[in-house]
MILUM-839615 format. One record per residue (C-alpha): x, y, z; residue number from 1. Coordinates in steps of 0.2 Angstrom, whole numbers, plus 2048, in hexadecimal, padded with zeros to 3 digits. Example, Ala and Ser with C-alpha at 12.3 -4.5 7.8 and 13.67 -1.06 7.14 Angstrom:
MILUM-839615
<site><X>83E</X><Y>7EA</Y><Z>827</Z><num>1</num></site>
<site><X>844</X><Y>7FB</Y><Z>824</Z><num>2</num></site>
end
This chain:
MILUM-839615
<site><X>B31</X><Y>33D</Y><Z>686</Z><num>1</num></site>
<site><X>B34</X><Y>34C</Y><Z>67D</Z><num>2</num></site>
<site><X>B42</X><Y>351</Y><Z>687</Z><num>3</num></site>
<site><X>B49</X><Y>341</Y><Z>68A</Z><num>4</num></site>
<site><X>B4B</X><Y>33F</Y><Z>678</Z><num>5</num></site>
<site><X>B54</X><Y>350</Y><Z>675</Z><num>6</num></site>
<site><X>B60</X><Y>34E</Y><Z>684</Z><num>7</num></site>
<site><X>B65</X><Y>33D</Y><Z>67D</Z><num>8</num></site>
<site><X>B68</X><Y>343</Y><Z>66A</Z><num>9</num></site>
<site><X>B71</X><Y>351</Y><Z>671</Z><num>10</num></site>
<site><X>B7C</X><Y>344</Y><Z>67B</Z><num>11</num></site>
<site><X>B7D</X><Y>338</Y><Z>66D</Z><num>12</num></site>
<site><X>B82</X><Y>343</Y><Z>660</Z><num>13</num></site>
<site><X>B91</X><Y>34A</Y><Z>66E</Z><num>14</num></site>
<site><X>B97</X><Y>338</Y><Z>670</Z><num>15</num></site>
<site><X>B9C</X><Y>33A</Y><Z>65F</Z><num>16</num></site>
<site><X>B97</X><Y>328</Y><Z>656</Z><num>17</num></site>
<site><X>BA4</X><Y>323</Y><Z>64A</Z><num>18</num></site>
<site><X>BB3</X><Y>317</Y><Z>64F</Z><num>19</num></site>
<site><X>BC2</X><Y>322</Y><Z>650</Z><num>20</num></site>
<site><X>BCD</X><Y>316</Y><Z>646</Z><num>21</num></site>
<site><X>BC4</X><Y>319</Y><Z>637</Z><num>22</num></site>
<site><X>BBD</X><Y>32B</Y><Z>637</Z><num>23</num></site>
<site><X>BC4</X><Y>33B</Y><Z>63E</Z><num>24</num></site>
<site><X>BC3</X><Y>33B</Y><Z>650</Z><num>25</num></site>
<site><X>BB7</X><Y>34A</Y><Z>650</Z><num>26</num></site>
<site><X>BA9</X><Y>353</Y><Z>647</Z><num>27</num></site>
<site><X>BAB</X><Y>35C</Y><Z>637</Z><num>28</num></site>
<site><X>BA6</X><Y>36C</Y><Z>638</Z><num>29</num></site>
<site><X>BA4</X><Y>37A</Y><Z>62B</Z><num>30</num></site>
<site><X>B9E</X><Y>38B</Y><Z>62F</Z><num>31</num></site>
<site><X>BA3</X><Y>39D</Y><Z>62B</Z><num>32</num></site>
<site><X>BAD</X><Y>3A9</Y><Z>637</Z><num>33</num></site>
<site><X>BA1</X><Y>3B7</Y><Z>636</Z><num>34</num></site>
<site><X>B95</X><Y>3AB</Y><Z>63D</Z><num>35</num></site>
<site><X>BA0</X><Y>3A7</Y><Z>64D</Z><num>36</num></site>
<site><X>BA3</X><Y>3B9</Y><Z>650</Z><num>37</num></site>
<site><X>B92</X><Y>3BE</Y><Z>653</Z><num>38</num></site>
<site><X>B8F</X><Y>3AD</Y><Z>65C</Z><num>39</num></site>
<site><X>B82</X><Y>3A7</Y><Z>650</Z><num>40</num></site>
<site><X>B8D</X><Y>399</Y><Z>649</Z><num>41</num></site>
<site><X>B82</X><Y>38F</Y><Z>63C</Z><num>42</num></site>
<site><X>B8B</X><Y>37D</Y><Z>63E</Z><num>43</num></site>
<site><X>B89</X><Y>372</Y><Z>630</Z><num>44</num></site>
<site><X>B8F</X><Y>360</Y><Z>635</Z><num>45</num></site>
<site><X>B8F</X><Y>352</Y><Z>625</Z><num>46</num></site>
<site><X>B85</X><Y>345</Y><Z>62C</Z><num>47</num></site>
<site><X>B92</X><Y>339</Y><Z>631</Z><num>48</num></site>
<site><X>B8C</X><Y>32B</Y><Z>63C</Z><num>49</num></site>
<site><X>BA0</X><Y>33B</Y><Z>647</Z><num>50</num></site>
<site><X>B90</X><Y>345</Y><Z>645</Z><num>51</num></site>
<site><X>B94</X><Y>33A</Y><Z>63F</Z><num>52</num></site>
<site><X>B78</X><Y>332</Y><Z>642</Z><num>53</num></site>
<site><X>B6A</X><Y>329</Y><Z>647</Z><num>54</num></site>
<site><X>B69</X><Y>326</Y><Z>659</Z><num>55</num></site>
<site><X>B6C</X><Y>314</Y><Z>662</Z><num>56</num></site>
<site><X>B5B</X><Y>30C</Y><Z>666</Z><num>57</num></site>
<site><X>B55</X><Y>312</Y><Z>674</Z><num>58</num></site>
<site><X>B4D</X><Y>304</Y><Z>680</Z><num>59</num></site>
<site><X>B3D</X><Y>2FF</Y><Z>67A</Z><num>60</num></site>
<site><X>B35</X><Y>2F6</Y><Z>68A</Z><num>61</num></site>
<site><X>B28</X><Y>304</Y><Z>68B</Z><num>62</num></site>
<site><X>B1A</X><Y>2FA</Y><Z>693</Z><num>63</num></site>
<site><X>B1C</X><Y>2F0</Y><Z>6A3</Z><num>64</num></site>
<site><X>B10</X><Y>2E8</Y><Z>6B1</Z><num>65</num></site>
<site><X>B09</X><Y>2FA</Y><Z>6B9</Z><num>66</num></site>
<site><X>B01</X><Y>2FE</Y><Z>6C9</Z><num>67</num></site>
<site><X>AEE</X><Y>303</Y><Z>6C6</Z><num>68</num></site>
<site><X>AEB</X><Y>309</Y><Z>6D9</Z><num>69</num></site>
<site><X>AE9</X><Y>31C</Y><Z>6D3</Z><num>70</num></site>
<site><X>ADB</X><Y>314</Y><Z>6C5</Z><num>71</num></site>
<site><X>AD2</X><Y>307</Y><Z>6CD</Z><num>72</num></site>
<site><X>AC7</X><Y>304</Y><Z>6DC</Z><num>73</num></site>
<site><X>AD2</X><Y>2FC</Y><Z>6EA</Z><num>74</num></site>
<site><X>AC4</X><Y>2EC</Y><Z>6E9</Z><num>75</num></site>
<site><X>AC6</X><Y>2EA</Y><Z>6D7</Z><num>76</num></site>
<site><X>AD9</X><Y>2E6</Y><Z>6D2</Z><num>77</num></site>
<site><X>AD8</X><Y>2DB</Y><Z>6C4</Z><num>78</num></site>
<site><X>AE8</X><Y>2D3</Y><Z>6BD</Z><num>79</num></site>
<site><X>AEC</X><Y>2DA</Y><Z>6AB</Z><num>80</num></site>
<site><X>AFC</X><Y>2D2</Y><Z>6A1</Z><num>81</num></site>
<site><X>B05</X><Y>2E0</Y><Z>697</Z><num>82</num></site>
<site><X>B10</X><Y>2DA</Y><Z>689</Z><num>83</num></site>
<site><X>B22</X><Y>2E1</Y><Z>688</Z><num>84</num></site>
<site><X>B24</X><Y>2E9</Y><Z>678</Z><num>85</num></site>
<site><X>B35</X><Y>2E8</Y><Z>66F</Z><num>86</num></site>
<site><X>B3B</X><Y>2F1</Y><Z>660</Z><num>87</num></site>
<site><X>B48</X><Y>2E6</Y><Z>655</Z><num>88</num></site>
<site><X>B53</X><Y>2F2</Y><Z>649</Z><num>89</num></site>
<site><X>B55</X><Y>2EA</Y><Z>639</Z><num>90</num></site>
<site><X>B64</X><Y>2EF</Y><Z>62F</Z><num>91</num></site>
<site><X>B5D</X><Y>2F6</Y><Z>61D</Z><num>92</num></site>
<site><X>B6D</X><Y>2F9</Y><Z>617</Z><num>93</num></site>
<site><X>B72</X><Y>2F4</Y><Z>605</Z><num>94</num></site>
<site><X>B81</X><Y>2EB</Y><Z>604</Z><num>95</num></site>
<site><X>B8C</X><Y>2EA</Y><Z>5F4</Z><num>96</num></site>
<site><X>B9B</X><Y>2DF</Y><Z>5F3</Z><num>97</num></site>
<site><X>BAA</X><Y>2E8</Y><Z>5ED</Z><num>98</num></site>
<site><X>BBD</X><Y>2E2</Y><Z>5EB</Z><num>99</num></site>
<site><X>BCC</X><Y>2EB</Y><Z>5F2</Z><num>100</num></site>
<site><X>BD5</X><Y>2F2</Y><Z>5E3</Z><num>101</num></site>
<site><X>BE5</X><Y>2FA</Y><Z>5EE</Z><num>102</num></site>
<site><X>BEB</X><Y>2FA</Y><Z>5FF</Z><num>103</num></site>
<site><X>BF9</X><Y>305</Y><Z>600</Z><num>104</num></site>
<site><X>C04</X><Y>30F</Y><Z>611</Z><num>105</num></site>
<site><X>BFE</X><Y>321</Y><Z>611</Z><num>106</num></site>
<site><X>C09</X><Y>324</Y><Z>620</Z><num>107</num></site>
<site><X>C0D</X><Y>31B</Y><Z>631</Z><num>108</num></site>
<site><X>BFC</X><Y>313</Y><Z>636</Z><num>109</num></site>
<site><X>BF5</X><Y>31A</Y><Z>629</Z><num>110</num></site>
<site><X>BEE</X><Y>312</Y><Z>618</Z><num>111</num></site>
<site><X>BE8</X><Y>315</Y><Z>607</Z><num>112</num></site>
<site><X>BDA</X><Y>30B</Y><Z>603</Z><num>113</num></site>
<site><X>BD4</X><Y>30B</Y><Z>5F2</Z><num>114</num></site>
<site><X>BC2</X><Y>2FF</Y><Z>5EE</Z><num>115</num></site>
<site><X>BBB</X><Y>2FB</Y><Z>5DB</Z><num>116</num></site>
<site><X>BA9</X><Y>301</Y><Z>5DA</Z><num>117</num></site>
<site><X>BAA</X><Y>302</Y><Z>5C8</Z><num>118</num></site>
<site><X>B9E</X><Y>2F1</Y><Z>5C7</Z><num>119</num></site>
<site><X>B90</X><Y>2FA</Y><Z>5D2</Z><num>120</num></site>
<site><X>B8C</X><Y>30B</Y><Z>5CA</Z><num>121</num></site>
<site><X>B7E</X><Y>30F</Y><Z>5D6</Z><num>122</num></site>
<site><X>B8A</X><Y>30D</Y><Z>5E6</Z><num>123</num></site>
<site><X>B97</X><Y>31A</Y><Z>5DB</Z><num>124</num></site>
<site><X>B8B</X><Y>326</Y><Z>5D6</Z><num>125</num></site>
<site><X>B83</X><Y>328</Y><Z>5EA</Z><num>126</num></site>
<site><X>B93</X><Y>330</Y><Z>5EB</Z><num>127</num></site>
<site><X>B8F</X><Y>343</Y><Z>5E7</Z><num>128</num></site>
<site><X>B98</X><Y>34E</Y><Z>5F4</Z><num>129</num></site>
<site><X>BA9</X><Y>350</Y><Z>5FD</Z><num>130</num></site>
<site><X>BA7</X><Y>34C</Y><Z>610</Z><num>131</num></site>
<site><X>B9B</X><Y>33C</Y><Z>60C</Z><num>132</num></site>
<site><X>B9F</X><Y>32D</Y><Z>615</Z><num>133</num></site>
<site><X>B98</X><Y>31A</Y><Z>612</Z><num>134</num></site>
<site><X>B98</X><Y>309</Y><Z>61D</Z><num>135</num></site>
<site><X>BA5</X><Y>2FB</Y><Z>61A</Z><num>136</num></site>
<site><X>BA1</X><Y>2E8</Y><Z>620</Z><num>137</num></site>
<site><X>BB1</X><Y>2DD</Y><Z>621</Z><num>138</num></site>
<site><X>BAB</X><Y>2C8</Y><Z>620</Z><num>139</num></site>
<site><X>BA9</X><Y>2C2</Y><Z>630</Z><num>140</num></site>
<site><X>BA8</X><Y>2D2</Y><Z>63A</Z><num>141</num></site>
<site><X>B99</X><Y>2D5</Y><Z>643</Z><num>142</num></site>
<site><X>B97</X><Y>2E9</Y><Z>641</Z><num>143</num></site>
<site><X>B9A</X><Y>2F5</Y><Z>633</Z><num>144</num></site>
<site><X>BA7</X><Y>303</Y><Z>633</Z><num>145</num></site>
<site><X>BA4</X><Y>314</Y><Z>62C</Z><num>146</num></site>
<site><X>BB1</X><Y>31B</Y><Z>621</Z><num>147</num></site>
<site><X>BB2</X><Y>32E</Y><Z>61B</Z><num>148</num></site>
<site><X>BB5</X><Y>32D</Y><Z>608</Z><num>149</num></site>
<site><X>BC8</X><Y>334</Y><Z>603</Z><num>150</num></site>
<site><X>BC5</X><Y>335</Y><Z>5F1</Z><num>151</num></site>
<site><X>BBA</X><Y>344</Y><Z>5E8</Z><num>152</num></site>
<site><X>BAA</X><Y>33E</Y><Z>5E0</Z><num>153</num></site>
<site><X>BB0</X><Y>33F</Y><Z>5D0</Z><num>154</num></site>
<site><X>BBC</X><Y>331</Y><Z>5D0</Z><num>155</num></site>
<site><X>BAD</X><Y>326</Y><Z>5D4</Z><num>156</num></site>
<site><X>BA6</X><Y>32A</Y><Z>5C5</Z><num>157</num></site>
<site><X>BB4</X><Y>32D</Y><Z>5BA</Z><num>158</num></site>
<site><X>BBE</X><Y>31D</Y><Z>5BF</Z><num>159</num></site>
<site><X>BB1</X><Y>312</Y><Z>5CA</Z><num>160</num></site>
<site><X>BBC</X><Y>313</Y><Z>5DA</Z><num>161</num></site>
<site><X>BBA</X><Y>319</Y><Z>5ED</Z><num>162</num></site>
<site><X>BCA</X><Y>31D</Y><Z>5F8</Z><num>163</num></site>
<site><X>BCB</X><Y>31E</Y><Z>60B</Z><num>164</num></site>
<site><X>BD9</X><Y>322</Y><Z>616</Z><num>165</num></site>
<site><X>BD7</X><Y>317</Y><Z>625</Z><num>166</num></site>
<site><X>BE1</X><Y>317</Y><Z>634</Z><num>167</num></site>
<site><X>BE7</X><Y>306</Y><Z>63B</Z><num>168</num></site>
<site><X>BE4</X><Y>303</Y><Z>64E</Z><num>169</num></site>
<site><X>BE8</X><Y>2F4</Y><Z>656</Z><num>170</num></site>
<site><X>BDA</X><Y>2E7</Y><Z>65A</Z><num>171</num></site>
<site><X>BCF</X><Y>2F2</Y><Z>64F</Z><num>172</num></site>
<site><X>BC3</X><Y>2EF</Y><Z>63F</Z><num>173</num></site>
<site><X>BD0</X><Y>2FC</Y><Z>636</Z><num>174</num></site>
<site><X>BDE</X><Y>2F1</Y><Z>63B</Z><num>175</num></site>
<site><X>BD5</X><Y>2E2</Y><Z>632</Z><num>176</num></site>
<site><X>BD1</X><Y>2EC</Y><Z>624</Z><num>177</num></site>
<site><X>BE1</X><Y>2F3</Y><Z>621</Z><num>178</num></site>
<site><X>BE8</X><Y>2DF</Y><Z>623</Z><num>179</num></site>
<site><X>BDD</X><Y>2DC</Y><Z>610</Z><num>180</num></site>
<site><X>BE6</X><Y>2DA</Y><Z>601</Z><num>181</num></site>
<site><X>BE1</X><Y>2DE</Y><Z>5EF</Z><num>182</num></site>
<site><X>BD2</X><Y>2D5</Y><Z>5E9</Z><num>183</num></site>
<site><X>BCC</X><Y>2D1</Y><Z>5FA</Z><num>184</num></site>
<site><X>BB8</X><Y>2D6</Y><Z>5FB</Z><num>185</num></site>
<site><X>BB0</X><Y>2E1</Y><Z>608</Z><num>186</num></site>
<site><X>B9E</X><Y>2E7</Y><Z>607</Z><num>187</num></site>
<site><X>B98</X><Y>2FA</Y><Z>606</Z><num>188</num></site>
<site><X>B89</X><Y>303</Y><Z>608</Z><num>189</num></site>
<site><X>B83</X><Y>313</Y><Z>5FF</Z><num>190</num></site>
<site><X>B8E</X><Y>324</Y><Z>601</Z><num>191</num></site>
<site><X>B82</X><Y>32D</Y><Z>610</Z><num>192</num></site>
<site><X>B84</X><Y>33E</Y><Z>617</Z><num>193</num></site>
<site><X>B82</X><Y>34F</Y><Z>610</Z><num>194</num></site>
<site><X>B94</X><Y>353</Y><Z>60D</Z><num>195</num></site>
<site><X>B9C</X><Y>363</Y><Z>60E</Z><num>196</num></site>
<site><X>B8E</X><Y>373</Y><Z>60C</Z><num>197</num></site>
<site><X>B98</X><Y>37D</Y><Z>5FE</Z><num>198</num></site>
<site><X>B89</X><Y>387</Y><Z>5FB</Z><num>199</num></site>
<site><X>B8E</X><Y>390</Y><Z>60D</Z><num>200</num></site>
<site><X>B9E</X><Y>399</Y><Z>605</Z><num>201</num></site>
<site><X>B99</X><Y>39D</Y><Z>5F4</Z><num>202</num></site>
<site><X>B9C</X><Y>3A7</Y><Z>5EB</Z><num>203</num></site>
<site><X>BAD</X><Y>3A5</Y><Z>5EB</Z><num>204</num></site>
<site><X>BAF</X><Y>3B9</Y><Z>5E9</Z><num>205</num></site>
<site><X>BA3</X><Y>3BB</Y><Z>5F9</Z><num>206</num></site>
<site><X>BAE</X><Y>3AF</Y><Z>604</Z><num>207</num></site>
<site><X>BC1</X><Y>3B1</Y><Z>5FE</Z><num>208</num></site>
<site><X>BC8</X><Y>3AA</Y><Z>60D</Z><num>209</num></site>
<site><X>BC6</X><Y>399</Y><Z>612</Z><num>210</num></site>
<site><X>BD0</X><Y>38F</Y><Z>620</Z><num>211</num></site>
<site><X>BD0</X><Y>37C</Y><Z>61F</Z><num>212</num></site>
<site><X>BD6</X><Y>374</Y><Z>630</Z><num>213</num></site>
<site><X>BDC</X><Y>361</Y><Z>631</Z><num>214</num></site>
<site><X>BE2</X><Y>355</Y><Z>63D</Z><num>215</num></site>
<site><X>BE7</X><Y>343</Y><Z>63A</Z><num>216</num></site>
<site><X>BDC</X><Y>339</Y><Z>631</Z><num>217</num></site>
<site><X>BD1</X><Y>348</Y><Z>62F</Z><num>218</num></site>
<site><X>BDB</X><Y>34B</Y><Z>61F</Z><num>219</num></site>
<site><X>BCF</X><Y>33E</Y><Z>617</Z><num>220</num></site>
<site><X>BBF</X><Y>348</Y><Z>613</Z><num>221</num></site>
<site><X>BCA</X><Y>357</Y><Z>610</Z><num>222</num></site>
<site><X>BD3</X><Y>350</Y><Z>604</Z><num>223</num></site>
<site><X>BC1</X><Y>34C</Y><Z>5FC</Z><num>224</num></site>
<site><X>BBD</X><Y>35F</Y><Z>5FB</Z><num>225</num></site>
<site><X>BCE</X><Y>366</Y><Z>5F6</Z><num>226</num></site>
<site><X>BCB</X><Y>359</Y><Z>5E7</Z><num>227</num></site>
<site><X>BBB</X><Y>35D</Y><Z>5E5</Z><num>228</num></site>
<site><X>BBD</X><Y>36F</Y><Z>5E1</Z><num>229</num></site>
<site><X>BB6</X><Y>37D</Y><Z>5E9</Z><num>230</num></site>
<site><X>BBC</X><Y>38D</Y><Z>5E0</Z><num>231</num></site>
<site><X>BCE</X><Y>38E</Y><Z>5EA</Z><num>232</num></site>
<site><X>BD6</X><Y>394</Y><Z>5DB</Z><num>233</num></site>
<site><X>BC8</X><Y>3A2</Y><Z>5DB</Z><num>234</num></site>
<site><X>BCA</X><Y>3A6</Y><Z>5ED</Z><num>235</num></site>
<site><X>BD9</X><Y>3B3</Y><Z>5F3</Z><num>236</num></site>
<site><X>BDC</X><Y>3A8</Y><Z>605</Z><num>237</num></site>
<site><X>BD9</X><Y>396</Y><Z>606</Z><num>238</num></site>
<site><X>BE4</X><Y>38D</Y><Z>612</Z><num>239</num></site>
<site><X>BE7</X><Y>37B</Y><Z>619</Z><num>240</num></site>
<site><X>BED</X><Y>379</Y><Z>62A</Z><num>241</num></site>
<site><X>BF1</X><Y>366</Y><Z>62C</Z><num>242</num></site>
<site><X>BF7</X><Y>360</Y><Z>63B</Z><num>243</num></site>
<site><X>C02</X><Y>350</Y><Z>640</Z><num>244</num></site>
<site><X>C0D</X><Y>347</Y><Z>64B</Z><num>245</num></site>
<site><X>C1A</X><Y>347</Y><Z>63F</Z><num>246</num></site>
<site><X>C1E</X><Y>348</Y><Z>62D</Z><num>247</num></site>
<site><X>C1D</X><Y>334</Y><Z>62F</Z><num>248</num></site>
<site><X>C0C</X><Y>335</Y><Z>633</Z><num>249</num></site>
<site><X>C05</X><Y>342</Y><Z>627</Z><num>250</num></site>
<site><X>BFC</X><Y>33B</Y><Z>619</Z><num>251</num></site>
<site><X>BFC</X><Y>340</Y><Z>607</Z><num>252</num></site>
<site><X>C0A</X><Y>349</Y><Z>606</Z><num>253</num></site>
<site><X>C0D</X><Y>345</Y><Z>5F4</Z><num>254</num></site>
<site><X>BFD</X><Y>34F</Y><Z>5EF</Z><num>255</num></site>
<site><X>C01</X><Y>361</Y><Z>5F8</Z><num>256</num></site>
<site><X>C08</X><Y>368</Y><Z>5E7</Z><num>257</num></site>
<site><X>BF8</X><Y>363</Y><Z>5DF</Z><num>258</num></site>
<site><X>BEE</X><Y>36C</Y><Z>5EC</Z><num>259</num></site>
<site><X>BF8</X><Y>37A</Y><Z>5EB</Z><num>260</num></site>
<site><X>BF5</X><Y>37D</Y><Z>5D9</Z><num>261</num></site>
<site><X>BE4</X><Y>37A</Y><Z>5DB</Z><num>262</num></site>
<site><X>BE4</X><Y>38A</Y><Z>5E6</Z><num>263</num></site>
<site><X>BE6</X><Y>383</Y><Z>5F9</Z><num>264</num></site>
<site><X>BF6</X><Y>388</Y><Z>604</Z><num>265</num></site>
<site><X>BFA</X><Y>378</Y><Z>60C</Z><num>266</num></site>
<site><X>C03</X><Y>37D</Y><Z>61F</Z><num>267</num></site>
<site><X>C06</X><Y>36C</Y><Z>627</Z><num>268</num></site>
<site><X>C09</X><Y>36D</Y><Z>639</Z><num>269</num></site>
<site><X>C13</X><Y>360</Y><Z>644</Z><num>270</num></site>
<site><X>C10</X><Y>35F</Y><Z>655</Z><num>271</num></site>
<site><X>C1F</X><Y>354</Y><Z>659</Z><num>272</num></site>
<site><X>C2A</X><Y>359</Y><Z>64C</Z><num>273</num></site>
<site><X>C3E</X><Y>354</Y><Z>64B</Z><num>274</num></site>
<site><X>C4C</X><Y>362</Y><Z>64B</Z><num>275</num></site>
<site><X>C4D</X><Y>364</Y><Z>639</Z><num>276</num></site>
<site><X>C3A</X><Y>368</Y><Z>638</Z><num>277</num></site>
<site><X>C3B</X><Y>37B</Y><Z>633</Z><num>278</num></site>
<site><X>C28</X><Y>37F</Y><Z>630</Z><num>279</num></site>
<site><X>C1A</X><Y>381</Y><Z>63B</Z><num>280</num></site>
<site><X>C19</X><Y>377</Y><Z>64B</Z><num>281</num></site>
<site><X>C0B</X><Y>375</Y><Z>659</Z><num>282</num></site>
<site><X>BFA</X><Y>371</Y><Z>655</Z><num>283</num></site>
<site><X>BF0</X><Y>378</Y><Z>646</Z><num>284</num></site>
<site><X>BE7</X><Y>385</Y><Z>650</Z><num>285</num></site>
<site><X>BF6</X><Y>38D</Y><Z>657</Z><num>286</num></site>
<site><X>BFD</X><Y>38E</Y><Z>648</Z><num>287</num></site>
<site><X>BEE</X><Y>395</Y><Z>641</Z><num>288</num></site>
<site><X>BED</X><Y>3A2</Y><Z>64F</Z><num>289</num></site>
<site><X>C00</X><Y>3A8</Y><Z>64C</Z><num>290</num></site>
<site><X>BFE</X><Y>3AB</Y><Z>639</Z><num>291</num></site>
<site><X>BEA</X><Y>3B2</Y><Z>639</Z><num>292</num></site>
<site><X>BEB</X><Y>3C0</Y><Z>62D</Z><num>293</num></site>
<site><X>BD6</X><Y>3BE</Y><Z>62A</Z><num>294</num></site>
<site><X>BD2</X><Y>3CF</Y><Z>621</Z><num>295</num></site>
<site><X>BC0</X><Y>3CB</Y><Z>622</Z><num>296</num></site>
<site><X>BB9</X><Y>3C1</Y><Z>62E</Z><num>297</num></site>
<site><X>BA5</X><Y>3C1</Y><Z>623</Z><num>298</num></site>
<site><X>BAD</X><Y>3BB</Y><Z>615</Z><num>299</num></site>
<site><X>BB7</X><Y>3AD</Y><Z>61D</Z><num>300</num></site>
<site><X>BB3</X><Y>39B</Y><Z>61D</Z><num>301</num></site>
<site><X>BBA</X><Y>38D</Y><Z>627</Z><num>302</num></site>
<site><X>BB9</X><Y>379</Y><Z>627</Z><num>303</num></site>
<site><X>BBF</X><Y>36F</Y><Z>633</Z><num>304</num></site>
<site><X>BC3</X><Y>35D</Y><Z>636</Z><num>305</num></site>
<site><X>BCD</X><Y>354</Y><Z>643</Z><num>306</num></site>
<site><X>BCF</X><Y>352</Y><Z>656</Z><num>307</num></site>
<site><X>BC2</X><Y>359</Y><Z>662</Z><num>308</num></site>
<site><X>BCF</X><Y>363</Y><Z>66A</Z><num>309</num></site>
<site><X>BD1</X><Y>36B</Y><Z>65A</Z><num>310</num></site>
<site><X>BC0</X><Y>370</Y><Z>654</Z><num>311</num></site>
<site><X>BBC</X><Y>376</Y><Z>666</Z><num>312</num></site>
end
């Protein structure tokens, strides 16, 4: 049983539970390059539901009608009835009704959604770390959706708001969510997960280089990290490689100057740019490979959030 459980959990974590329309398509990984070079990489995964996690219920029919040929004499085989045991998974999530304060287009197929949590101080206070997520439930939709929180924890404390970057996919819950309007009420769980463990790259003088990689909607928790502050202005080299198909699909362009003023160099990378594009093209890993410029692997940390192929 222990072997089966281990195999089951490994398989489950590999499949990445969160819906790709709402969360980045792969796990968020945080580690230092020095650990990679020694092949003892410590991977810290914010406990997304993408790594996301509690495993789905295992089959619970554990007692069956069993033959007792080896346990009882041939002439004595009493008929015994065994009850089948079943476990019912109960939803213990505390749901808080909250109104949508705004829904705006962030980029092609991406929507910036702000939800008012000012009347729910416990809910607002549950967001303490960048990289956390929560569950959102829509009226008349059976299954809740998982959303990475794009805003920094300070926004919930000061303005009573949670902000999200949601990719609308036809036929999905995300499409329904993006189709709502100001004042519509949704239900939120409290913020969950351990977020990004910034202690791994503290103090800044010991980790002067931090490389950040994001693709598509994976920029959502990265925004929370950058705007929460991790001493970027105290480090000599902090780079964000942010990949999208083209500029129309790249969210948060209006925040790039603010991020750069905080010490983060933004490197947009377009996989399908038009002829007027003069910046980096291709994929973020290729753009990094061309630049490199890593002076001290032991003093370098990396944060990744996006497609599985990119993180691999």
